[in-house]
N, C-alpha and C positions, 0 to 999 in steps of 0.2 A: 867655746868659740865656734861660730858657724863655719862649716866646711863647704866651700862652694868655689869651683874653678870654671873659668870660661876660656875656651880656645877657639880662635877664629879659623874656620875652614875655608870659607870664600867670602869676599866682600867687594862689592862694586857699587859706587854711587857717583855717577858721572853727571855733573851739573850743566855741562855744555850741550850735549846731545840727548841725554836721558834715554839711551836705547833700552837699558834694563837696570834696575836697581834692586839689589838683593844682598842678604846677609845670611850666612850659614855658620852657626857656632856650635861647639861641643860644650855641653854643660854637664859637670860631674861633681860628686862629693857626697858625703854622708847625709847631708840635709836635702839632697836632691831626690825627688820622686815625681811620678807622673802627675800628681795633684798640683804640685808647685809649678811645673812646666805648663800644665793646662791652664792654670790661673793666669800666668803671664800671657798665654795665647788669647784667652778670653778677653782680658783687659785691653790688649793691643787692638782687638777687633771692635770692642764695644765702647771703650771709654776715652780713647785718644781722639781729640777733635781735629777736624780738617775742614777745608773749604770745598764746596760743591755748588752746583746749580740746582737749587730747590725748585720743584715744579711751580709753586705759587709765585716764584720770583722770575718766571719766564713769561714775558709779555709778547705775544704774537700780534703784530700790527696788521699784517696782511698775509693771507695764505690762500692761493687759488689752486694749489696742487691737489692731488687725489688723496693726500694724507691729511686726516683731520687734526685739529689743534692738540687734542689730547695725545695722539700718537707722537706728535712732534715734541711736546713737552716731556714725554716719557723718554724719547730718544736723547734729547739734549741734556736732561737731568742725569743720564747715565754716562755722559762724557766726563771722564775724570779730569780734574785740573792737575796737570802733570808737572807743573813747575812751582817752585817756592815763591809764588808771586806776592804773598803776604806773610808778615811775621805773626805767628800765633801768640798774641800778647795776653793770653789767658793764664791767670794764676791757678794753681791746683784747686784752691777753694772754689773758684768760679766753675771749673770743670765738674767738680762734685755737685755743685748746686744745679748745673744744667742736667746732670744725670738724674739727680733726685727729682727734679721737676718732670723730666721725661718719664720716670717710673711711676709717678703719682698720677694715675689715670683720671682721677676725679678732681684734680686740682683746678682745671679750667672752669668747672661748674661752680666752684666756690669763690671765684674772683668777681668783684663788682665791676660795674661798667667803667668807672674811672680808672681802675687798675688796668683793665684790658686796654683801654685807649692809651694810657701812658706807656705800656709795653709796646704797643704798635708804633707809637711815635719814636721811642728809643730805637726800635729795630730799623725803622725807615731811615733814621739819622745815621745808623751804622752802615746801612747798605749803600748810602750815597758815595762813600769813598772806597767801596770794595771793587773787586774786579768786575768790569762790564764787558760782555761780548755782544757785539752788534753784527747782525747778519743781514745783508741786503743783496738780493739776486733776482734777475728777471731773464727768462730765456727768450731772447729775440731771434734765435736761430730757427732752423727747420728740423733739428734732431734733438733728442733728449740731452739734457745738460746736467752734469754732476756738480752740485754745490758743495764745496769742501771748506775746511778751515783755512785755506790759503788766503793771502792778503787781498786777492781779487774780490772775494766775497765777504770776508770777515775782518773786523777791526776790534782791538782790545784796548780798554782804558782802565786806569787806576787813578783815583783822585782827580778825575776829569782830565787826565793827560793820557794821550795815546802811548802805548808801549809796544814792544816787539811781540810778534806772534808767539804765543806760549806753546804751540804745537809744532814741533820740529818736523813731524811727518804729517801730511794732510789727512784729515779724518772726513769721511763722507757724512754730510749732514742731511741732504735730501736730493732727490732726482726730480728735475722739473721738465715737463713736456713743453713743446713750443707754445709760447704765449703765457705760461704760468709764472707766478711771482711769489716770492717769500721774503718777508721782513720780520725780524725778531730781535728782541733785546733780552739777554739772560744776565742776571746779576748773581754773583757768588755770595754765599753766606757761610758762616762757620757753625758747626754743631757736632754732635757725636752720633755714632751708629745707632744708638737706641732710638733717636728721633726718626731716622730714616737710613736705610742701608747704603745710600749714596755717600753718607758721611763716614767713610772708612779710609784711613790713610794707607791701608795695605790691601793689595790684591790677593796675597797669599800669606797666611800664618799657619804653619804646621810643624809637627815634630815627629821624630822617629825614636823609638825606644831601643837603645843599644843593650843596656843592662838595667837592672832595677834602679841603679843610682847614676845612670849615664844616658844622656839624650842628645840628639841633634835637633836644634831649633832653627827653622828656616823662615825668614821674612822677606817678602818682596813688596816694596812700597810703590806707590804711584809716582813718587818723585817730589811730592810736596815737603815731606819730612824725611830726613835720613833715618835709616833703620836703627842706628845706634841711639839717636835721639828719641825714637819711638819707645825703645826699651827703657830708657831712663825716665821718660814721662810715665810709663806704666808703673815703675817702681815708686815714683813720687806720689802718684795717684793712689796706689795701694796703701802706702804708709799713712797718707792723710785720711783715707777712708777708714783705716784700722783705728787711728786715734779717735776719730769721731764715734766709731762703733764702740770702742772701749768706754768712752765717756757716757754714751747712752746706756750701755749695759750696767755700769756701776751705779748710775743714777737710779735705774730701774730696781736694782737689787737693794739699794739704800742700806748698806751694811747689814744685810740679812745674816742670821746665824744658822739658817737652814743648810743642810748638806745636800739637798736634792731640790733643784729648781728647774723651771721651764720658762724660757725667755723668748718673747716674740720681737723680731726686729723688722721694722717696715723699710721699704725701698731697698731691699737687698735680695739677692738670689743665690744660686748655686756657686757663683764665682767666689763670694766671700764665705758662704756657709760651709763649703766643702773643705777649704784649706784650714779654716779655724777649727773645724771638727777633727781634722787629721792631727794637728798639733795638740789639741785637747786630749785626744785618745792616747797620745804618746806620753802625756804627763804622768809621772810616777804616783801622784796623789789622786788621780782620777779613777773611780771605779766604773763609771759609765759615762759615755758622751756620744750623743747622736744629734742629728738635725733632720728636719723635714720641711717640705713646702706643701701645705695641704691643698692649695688651689693653684694650678698652673697659670691661671690668669691673674693671680695676685702676687706681687713681689713682697712676700712676707716669709722670712725664714724663722722657723721655730727651733730653738736649741734647748735640749734637755741634758743636764749633767748632774752626776752624783759624785761627791768627793769624799775622801777619807775623813774620819772624825777629828783628826789632829790638824786639820787645815780648814780654810773657808772657801766658798765659791768665789768671792771677790778676789782673794789672793791667787787662785788658780787662773781666773780670767786675766788678771794683771800679768801673770807669768806667761800665759799663752800669747797675748798680744805683744808683750815686750820681746819675746823670742822671735816672733814674725817680723816685727819692726827692725830688729837687729839683722835678721837674715836678709831683708830687702835692702838695707843700707850696705851690706856686704856685696850684694848683687850690683848695686850702683857703682861701687868702687871697681869691681871687676869689669863691668861694661865700659867704664871710663878709660880703661887701659887699651881698648880696641883702637 
């Protein structure tokens, strides 16, 4: 049975004012090591979806300020959406598909015109009901004016209905000199960090090593998703990725009787490769297990393993993936106790 314990050290998630949202937990147990904790950290950063203002979805209607449109798109896209304004109605399978598409660098070039247009239409249809932030300001005075997210300058809409301001504390958008004007519409969209670093639900994910089998994991979210939910999503994403990975590997091996194999896995990186190799190396029937990524610009993990004569590679792969799946289900149970 997997040994894994979670103890809450600090937790704050205030839905009303959102001054700060954070979770600090102590993780310990015989199955705990730095690779496991780092896998959780990496997935929390890269694979959990959230909403953000993507630069291509920011339409600047008028800008007579000294800041050019590219500067303003960059600034606005880095403004976090700090309130849970949308329900993330994505299934785990959808998240993994988004991640796979983002990791497949050459996928766009293989799509035909009709497929590209259909995807554009689907995306535009989705954006219609998403969060809209409309900014309109003109400096009619004689001194510089600060344009902020206050109601005086900024309005927010969802499903074509105006909602309350999502920013409890005003954020500076732009400074206008006398006579200058700025009009803009920013539309939120959901994606994951691999697509763009603005799609990150956390501002901080880090850990401290207390002992070899004890760590303190710290998460600080932007407020869209509670830290507890982020960790549960991480575990569910990992389990589903693992199941798909197991299926791919077993199909590739095709009941091979060889005891020494090399397997290439596309659209994966160190996040999955490292933890699978760690569990593989601990298997009593494994004589050698290692992995590599030949090209840093390609997401292809190459695993090589050699097993004892009295077992098979397929059996070892099943053992490794089943152990990891059970471990992450234990983690979900422990996190749910928070």
